[in-house]
C-alpha positions as CSV (number, residue, x, y, z in Angstrom):
1,M,-18.8,66.2,-73.6
2,N,-17.3,65.2,-70.2
3,D,-16.3,61.7,-69.4
4,I,-19.3,60.9,-67.1
5,A,-21.8,62.1,-69.9
6,N,-19.8,60.2,-72.4
7,D,-19.7,57.1,-70.3
8,I,-23.5,57.3,-69.9
9,S,-24.1,57.8,-73.6
10,S,-22.0,54.8,-74.4
11,T,-23.9,52.7,-71.9
12,I,-27.2,53.8,-73.3
13,G,-26.0,53.2,-76.7
14,R,-24.9,49.7,-76.1
15,R,-28.3,49.0,-74.3
16,I,-30.0,50.2,-77.5
17,R,-27.9,48.1,-79.6
18,S,-28.4,45.1,-77.3
19,E,-32.2,45.6,-77.1
20,R,-32.4,45.9,-81.0
21,I,-30.2,42.7,-81.5
22,M,-32.3,40.6,-79.0
23,R,-35.4,41.3,-81.1
24,G,-33.4,40.5,-84.3
25,W,-34.2,44.0,-85.6
26,S,-32.1,45.8,-88.1
27,L,-31.2,49.5,-87.8
28,T,-33.8,50.1,-90.4
29,E,-36.4,48.2,-88.5
30,L,-35.6,50.1,-85.3
31,A,-35.7,53.4,-87.4
32,D,-39.1,52.6,-88.9
33,R,-40.6,51.6,-85.6
34,S,-39.2,54.7,-83.6
35,G,-39.1,57.4,-86.2
36,V,-35.5,58.1,-85.4
37,S,-33.0,58.1,-88.4
38,K,-30.7,55.2,-89.0
39,A,-27.8,57.7,-88.9
40,M,-28.8,58.9,-85.5
41,L,-29.4,55.4,-84.1
42,S,-26.1,54.4,-85.4
43,T,-24.4,57.4,-83.7
44,M,-26.2,56.7,-80.5
45,E,-25.3,52.9,-80.5
46,H,-21.6,53.9,-80.9
47,G,-21.8,56.3,-78.0
48,K,-20.7,59.3,-80.3
49,T,-23.7,61.4,-79.0
50,S,-25.8,62.1,-76.0
51,P,-29.4,61.5,-77.1
52,T,-32.1,63.8,-76.0
53,A,-35.2,62.6,-73.9
54,A,-37.4,63.0,-76.9
55,L,-35.3,60.6,-79.0
56,L,-34.9,58.0,-76.1
57,V,-38.7,58.1,-75.4
58,R,-39.4,57.2,-79.1
59,I,-36.7,54.4,-78.9
60,A,-38.0,53.1,-75.6
61,A,-41.5,53.1,-76.9
62,A,-40.4,51.1,-80.1
63,F,-39.0,48.4,-77.6
64,G,-42.3,48.5,-75.6
65,M,-40.7,50.0,-72.5
66,T,-40.4,53.3,-70.7
67,L,-37.6,55.7,-70.8
68,S,-36.8,54.7,-67.3
69,T,-36.6,51.1,-68.0
70,L,-34.3,51.5,-70.9
71,I,-32.0,53.8,-68.7
72,A,-32.2,51.4,-65.9
73,R,-31.3,48.4,-68.1
74,A,-28.3,50.4,-69.3
75,E,-27.1,51.3,-65.8
76,L,-28.2,48.8,-63.2
77,Q,-27.1,45.4,-62.4
78,G,-29.9,44.2,-60.2
79,G,-30.4,43.5,-56.5
80,G,-33.1,44.7,-53.9
81,L,-31.4,47.8,-52.8
82,L,-30.3,50.7,-54.9
83,R,-28.2,53.2,-53.0
84,E,-28.4,56.9,-53.9
85,G,-24.9,56.8,-55.1
86,D,-25.6,54.0,-57.5
87,Q,-28.8,55.4,-58.9
88,P,-28.5,56.1,-62.5
89,V,-28.8,59.8,-63.2
90,W,-29.2,61.2,-66.7
91,R,-29.2,64.7,-67.9
92,D,-31.1,65.7,-71.1
93,P,-28.6,67.7,-73.3
94,A,-31.6,69.6,-75.0
95,T,-33.4,70.9,-71.8
96,G,-30.9,70.3,-68.9
97,Y,-33.6,68.3,-67.0
98,V,-32.1,65.6,-64.7
99,R,-33.8,62.3,-64.2
100,R,-32.7,59.9,-61.3
101,H,-33.9,56.4,-61.5
102,L,-34.8,55.5,-57.9
103,S,-36.1,52.0,-58.2
104,P,-33.9,48.8,-58.0
105,V,-34.2,46.5,-60.9
106,S,-36.9,44.0,-60.3
107,D,-39.9,42.3,-61.7
108,M,-42.2,44.6,-59.9
109,P,-44.5,46.8,-62.2
110,L,-43.5,49.8,-60.2
111,E,-40.8,52.4,-61.0
112,L,-39.9,55.5,-59.1
113,I,-38.1,58.4,-61.0
114,R,-37.2,61.8,-59.7
115,V,-37.0,64.6,-62.0
116,Q,-35.6,68.2,-61.8
117,L,-36.8,70.3,-64.5
118,P,-35.0,73.7,-64.9
119,A,-37.0,77.0,-64.6
120,G,-38.5,77.8,-67.9
121,A,-37.7,74.3,-69.5
122,K,-40.4,72.2,-71.3
123,V,-40.2,68.5,-72.3
124,S,-43.0,67.0,-74.5
125,F,-43.6,63.2,-74.9
126,P,-46.0,61.6,-77.5
127,A,-48.9,59.6,-76.4
128,A,-47.3,56.4,-77.6
129,S,-44.8,56.7,-74.7
130,Y,-47.7,56.3,-72.3
131,A,-49.5,53.4,-74.1
132,F,-48.4,50.6,-71.7
133,I,-48.0,52.5,-68.4
134,R,-50.0,54.4,-65.9
135,Q,-48.4,57.1,-63.8
136,Q,-48.7,59.6,-61.0
137,I,-46.7,62.8,-60.6
138,W,-46.1,64.4,-57.2
139,L,-44.5,67.8,-57.0
140,I,-41.9,68.2,-54.3
141,S,-40.9,71.8,-55.0
142,G,-41.3,74.6,-57.5
143,R,-44.3,74.7,-60.0
144,L,-45.1,72.6,-62.7
145,E,-47.6,73.1,-65.5
146,F,-48.4,69.5,-66.9
147,T,-50.4,69.5,-70.2
148,E,-52.2,66.2,-70.8
149,G,-53.7,66.4,-74.3
150,S,-55.7,69.6,-74.3
151,I,-56.0,69.7,-70.5
152,L,-53.5,72.0,-68.4
153,H,-52.9,71.0,-64.8
154,S,-51.1,73.6,-62.7
155,L,-49.3,71.9,-59.8
156,E,-48.1,73.4,-56.6
157,P,-45.8,71.6,-54.0
158,G,-47.5,68.6,-52.5
159,D,-50.0,68.2,-55.4
160,C,-50.3,64.6,-56.9
161,L,-51.7,64.1,-60.3
162,A,-52.7,60.8,-61.6
163,L,-52.7,60.8,-65.4
164,G,-55.6,59.5,-67.6
165,A,-55.7,57.7,-70.9
166,P,-52.6,58.1,-73.1
167,S,-52.2,61.4,-74.8
168,D,-49.4,63.8,-75.8
169,C,-48.1,65.4,-72.7
170,T,-45.8,68.4,-71.9
171,F,-44.0,69.1,-68.7
172,H,-43.3,72.9,-68.2
173,A,-41.6,74.4,-65.1
174,P,-42.8,78.0,-65.3
175,G,-40.4,79.3,-62.8
176,P,-39.0,81.2,-60.9
177,D,-37.5,77.9,-59.5
178,A,-36.8,74.5,-61.1
179,A,-39.7,71.9,-60.7
180,D,-38.5,68.9,-58.6
181,Y,-41.1,66.0,-58.9
182,L,-41.5,62.2,-58.3
183,V,-43.0,60.2,-61.1
184,A,-44.4,56.9,-60.2
185,L,-44.9,54.4,-63.1
186,A,-46.9,51.2,-63.1
187,R,-46.4,49.0,-66.0
188,G,-49.2,46.7,-67.5
C-alpha cells in the first residue's frame, strides 16, 4: 500500500474509532450493528487495511450517516470553501472506483460527490445505506447501468436519475469507457 493510501486508511480508521467511542459502543456493538467482524473493524481502526466501499457503507449506515459523511469527517476540517486540491479522494481497493467528496463540511443537508467507476466495474450497496438520504445521479461521461431493486436504469451522458424509495442498488459501468458521474445526496 502506498503512503497516501495508508494515510487515508489511517485517517478513516481513526474516524471510525472516534465515531464508535462518541456513541459509547464497544467493537462488539459496532460489529453487531454493521455486520462487519470485530477483527476487521479493529484492523481498520488501526489503519492496517484499506477498507472496501461495501464495508465502509455498512459501518457508515450503523452510525446513521452516508459513506460521504464518514469520509468527509475523516478528511475535512470545515470552512465554506473546499478547494479541488483539498477535496478528499478515496479509491475502493476492491473495484478501483474513485470517489471525490466535493462539498465543504457544513450543516447543509446537501452533499456532492463525484465518482469515476472503471469500465466493467460494479459496486453494490444495501438498501440500509439509503434509509436516511435522497439522491440523484447525473452522468457526466461514459455509460452507467444503475439497478435500483429490480429496476434497471441505463444512463447516457447528461441523464439525471432521482432515486426512489430505499432499495438494494448496483452501479455498473458497462464500458467501453469509465462512468464519470455526480451524486447529489440530501439528508433527512
